[in-house]
C-alpha positions in Angstrom: 55.4 85.8 9.4 55.8 84.1 13.4 58.3 81.7 13.9 59.4 79.4 16.4 63.1 77.8 17.4 62.7 73.6 16.5 65.5 71.4 18.0 67.9 72.2 20.4 71.9 71.9 20.0 74.2 73.5 17.4 71.7 72.3 14.9 68.7 74.2 16.3 66.7 76.2 13.2 64.1 79.1 13.4 61.4 78.3 10.8 57.7 79.5 10.1 55.0 79.0 12.4 53.3 77.9 9.6 54.7 75.0 7.6 54.3 74.4 3.8 53.5 70.4 2.9 54.7 69.5 -1.0 53.7 65.6 -0.5 51.4 66.1 -4.0 53.9 68.7 -6.0 55.1 67.5 -8.7 52.6 65.0 -9.1 48.4 66.0 -8.7 49.6 69.5 -8.5 52.1 70.4 -11.7 54.9 72.6 -11.9 53.6 75.2 -12.5 51.4 75.9 -9.7 53.5 74.1 -7.2 56.6 76.5 -8.1 54.3 80.0 -7.6 53.3 78.8 -4.3 56.6 78.0 -3.2 57.4 81.8 -4.2 54.8 83.3 -2.4 55.4 81.4 0.7 58.5 82.4 0.6 57.8 85.8 0.0 55.6 85.8 3.1 58.4 85.3 4.7 57.5 80.8 5.3 60.4 79.1 4.9 59.8 76.1 6.6 58.8 73.3 3.9 57.4 69.9 4.1 58.3 66.4 2.5 59.3 62.7 2.1 60.9 59.9 0.1 57.5 58.7 -0.8 56.2 61.4 -2.1 53.5 60.6 -3.6 54.1 57.0 -5.0 50.1 56.8 -4.8 49.6 58.8 -7.9 51.1 56.6 -10.3 52.3 53.0 -8.7 55.3 53.7 -8.1 57.4 54.4 -5.4 57.6 58.2 -5.4 60.1 60.7 -5.1 58.0 63.5 -7.1 58.2 65.8 -4.8 61.8 65.7 -3.4 62.3 66.6 -7.5 60.7 69.6 -7.4 61.8 70.7 -5.0 65.5 70.4 -6.2 64.1 71.9 -9.3 63.0 74.9 -7.7 65.5 75.6 -5.0 68.3 75.3 -7.9 66.6 77.6 -10.2 65.4 80.2 -7.4 69.2 79.9 -5.4 67.1 79.3 -2.5 69.9 79.0 0.4 70.3 77.1 3.7 67.4 80.2 4.7 65.1 77.2 3.8 64.2 74.5 5.7 63.3 71.1 4.3 62.4 69.0 5.9 61.8 65.1 4.6 61.3 61.7 5.8 62.8 58.2 5.1 60.9 54.6 6.3 58.1 54.2 4.1 59.0 54.3 0.5 57.9 51.1 -1.5 60.4 48.8 -1.8 59.1 47.7 -5.5 56.6 49.4 -8.2 52.9 48.9 -7.3 53.6 48.0 -3.2 53.1 50.3 -0.4 54.5 51.3 3.0 52.0 48.7 4.2 52.7 45.4 2.5 56.8 46.1 1.7 58.3 49.3 3.0 62.0 49.7 3.2 61.8 50.5 6.9 64.7 51.5 9.1 67.6 49.8 8.8 71.3 51.4 9.0 71.4 50.5 5.4 68.5 51.4 4.6 69.0 54.7 6.2 72.3 55.5 4.5 71.0 54.9 1.3 67.2 56.3 1.5 69.3 59.9 3.1 71.3 60.1 0.0 68.7 59.7 -2.4 67.1 62.6 -0.9 70.2 64.8 -0.5 70.8 64.2 -4.3 66.9 64.9 -5.1 66.7 68.1 -3.3 70.1 69.2 -4.2 70.9 69.9 -1.0 74.8 68.7 0.8 73.1 68.6 4.3 69.2 67.2 4.8 67.9 70.2 7.6 65.9 67.5 9.4 64.8 64.4 8.5 62.5 61.5 10.6 61.7 58.3 10.9 58.0 58.1 8.6 57.2 55.3 9.9 57.9 52.5 13.1 59.8 49.1 12.2 59.6 46.2 14.6 62.0 44.2 12.0 65.3 45.9 13.3 66.1 46.8 16.8 65.9 50.3 17.7 69.1 50.4 18.9 70.3 50.2 15.1 67.8 52.9 14.0 68.9 55.3 16.5 73.0 54.5 14.9 72.0 55.0 12.2 70.6 58.3 12.0 73.4 59.3 14.9 76.0 58.7 12.1 74.3 60.7 9.3 74.8 63.5 12.1 77.8 63.5 13.0 79.2 62.9 9.9 77.3 66.2 8.4 74.8 65.4 6.3 71.8 65.4 8.4 70.7 68.4 10.9 68.0 67.6 13.4 66.3 64.7 13.7 62.3 63.5 14.1 59.8 60.8 14.3 55.8 60.1 13.1 53.6 57.6 13.6 54.9 55.3 15.8 53.8 54.9 19.8 55.5 57.7 22.1 56.7 54.3 24.3 58.5 53.9 21.5 59.8 57.1 20.5 61.0 57.3 24.6 62.4 54.3 24.1 64.4 55.2 20.9 65.4 58.4 22.9 66.4 56.9 25.9 68.6 54.9 23.9 70.4 57.9 22.1 70.9 59.5 25.1 72.2 56.8 27.3 74.8 56.2 24.1 75.4 60.2 23.7 73.4 60.4 20.2 71.5 62.5 18.6 67.9 61.0 18.8 64.5 62.6 17.4 63.0 66.4 18.6 61.1 66.7 16.2 57.3 64.4 16.3 54.9 64.8 13.1 51.7 63.9 14.6 47.9 64.3 12.8 46.9 67.0 15.2 43.8 70.0 14.6 41.2 71.2 16.9 39.1 68.1 15.8 39.8 65.6 17.9 39.4 61.6 16.1 38.9 58.4 17.5 41.5 56.6 18.3 40.6 53.3 18.6 39.6 53.2 14.7 41.9 50.4 12.8 43.6 50.7 9.9 46.6 49.4 7.6 49.3 50.1 9.7 47.5 50.8 13.5 45.4 46.6 13.6 44.8 48.8 17.2 43.8 51.8 16.6 45.8 55.1 16.0 48.6 55.5 16.6 49.7 58.6 14.0 47.3 61.5 15.8 48.3 63.3 18.4 46.7 62.4 21.5 46.4 62.3 25.4 49.4 60.5 25.6 51.6 62.5 23.2 50.3 65.9 24.5 51.0 64.2 27.8 55.0 63.8 26.1 55.3 67.2 25.0 54.6 68.4 28.7 56.8 66.4 30.8 59.3 67.3 27.4 59.9 70.6 26.5 62.1 71.3 24.4 59.9 69.0 21.7 58.6 69.7 19.3 54.7 68.7 17.0 54.3 69.8 13.7 51.1 68.7 13.0 49.9 67.6 9.5 46.2 67.4 8.1 45.5 70.4 10.4 42.3 71.1 8.0 41.4 67.6 7.2 41.4 67.3 3.3 39.6 70.6 3.5 37.0 69.5 6.0 36.2 72.4 8.0 34.9 74.2 4.9 33.4 70.8 3.1 32.0 69.0 6.0 31.1 65.8 3.7 35.0 65.2 3.6 34.7 64.7 7.3 36.9 61.4 7.7 34.8 58.4 9.5 36.5 58.4 12.3 35.4 61.5 13.3 31.7 60.9 13.4 31.5 60.6 17.0 29.6 62.8 19.6 32.1 65.4 20.5 32.6 66.7 16.9 29.2 68.5 17.1 30.0 70.3 20.1 33.3 71.6 18.7 32.5 72.3 15.9 29.2 74.7 17.0 32.1 76.3 19.2 34.1 76.5 16.3 31.8 78.4 13.6 31.2 80.2 16.8 34.2 82.3 17.0 35.1 82.2 13.6 31.7 84.8 13.1 33.3 86.8 15.8 36.3 87.1 14.3 35.7 87.3 10.7 38.0 84.7 9.8 36.7 81.5 8.4 36.3 78.0 10.8 39.7 76.8 8.9 41.9 79.1 10.1 40.8 80.1 13.7 42.1 76.2 14.0 45.5 77.7 12.4 45.5 80.2 14.5 44.0 77.7 17.7 47.4 75.4 17.0 49.9 78.5 16.2 49.0 79.8 19.8 49.1 76.7 21.9 49.8 76.0 25.0 52.0 73.2 23.6 54.6 73.8 20.8 51.8 73.6 18.1 53.9 74.0 14.5 51.1 73.5 11.9 51.9 72.0 8.4 48.7 72.6 5.5 48.7 71.6 2.2 47.5 73.6 -0.9 47.0 73.8 -4.5 46.2 76.9 -5.0 47.1 80.3 -4.3 43.1 81.5 -2.4 43.6 78.3 0.0 47.9 79.7 0.4 46.5 82.9 1.3 43.7 82.0 3.5 46.6 80.0 5.8 48.3 83.1 5.5 46.6 85.0 7.1 45.6 82.8 10.4 49.5 83.8 11.3 48.2 87.0 12.2 44.8 86.3 13.9 44.6 86.3 17.1 41.8 85.1 19.2 41.2 85.8 23.1 41.8 83.6 25.7 37.8 83.8 26.3 38.1 82.7 23.5 40.8 79.9 23.2 38.8 78.4 26.6 35.5 78.3 24.3 37.0 76.3 22.3 39.5 73.7 24.6 36.4 73.0 26.6 33.8 72.4 24.1 33.2 68.2 23.9 
């Protein structure tokens, strides 16, 4: 396994370059399988596990919490200590069963931040959350209140690092500026959807009526170049298995640039003897920007394939060819 530092200051952590997504653990993925996946990931040197307080509410129409609860049971049964970095998120938990984060989210008020973080600590069985993200934006609450709410938890020692996901870059920068001016900790880890194939950013959705703010596009890449202390955690790097099964490719990837990048990807995969998915993960891990792929799995075979990508070295020429395809 290889490792990278996330964050700065006293709460910075060394994490494995391949993060494990636990979104469906305890719901779609049963407990026995989930435990086996977690055990194998840790055995291979992995120590960066990702969840959220709303995972996976859509599987049963509830409010989520199954993933955090399973991770708590696994941690206790294995005696997992501080070497395992667990990241969780708040802000997108439905306030009532049968609702969603698009119509009834908990939001990012100071009250919600405190109560949600406490609930996550109890479920995970930890005294401190290693990394806590603002899962989605909340325009109903002043950003200063959100920044101060997160900062208070860091000051109390119940949260280590702060992160943000699915927000416009200008909102992220404004929150970080507010924190800096007030002498408070700011967001240091950015979690956005990022893969080798590039989606159209102008396709509207329920959460983003003007087009997706959840993809790591050109503006976010430029932000990372300007702020080298930040880290991008890339969720859905394998696009839900679409590199192995192209029929799963989401509609916002249906544009003229996709075939050229797929051709370059498959060419490099043939040259290296790796799968296209492994090439994608290796491309991210060795990226000039600080990118940590966050991959979810439902079987040991999938996990083993992803773990093997950590040791896949792409040549400078192969990287240049992959990058140039458009």
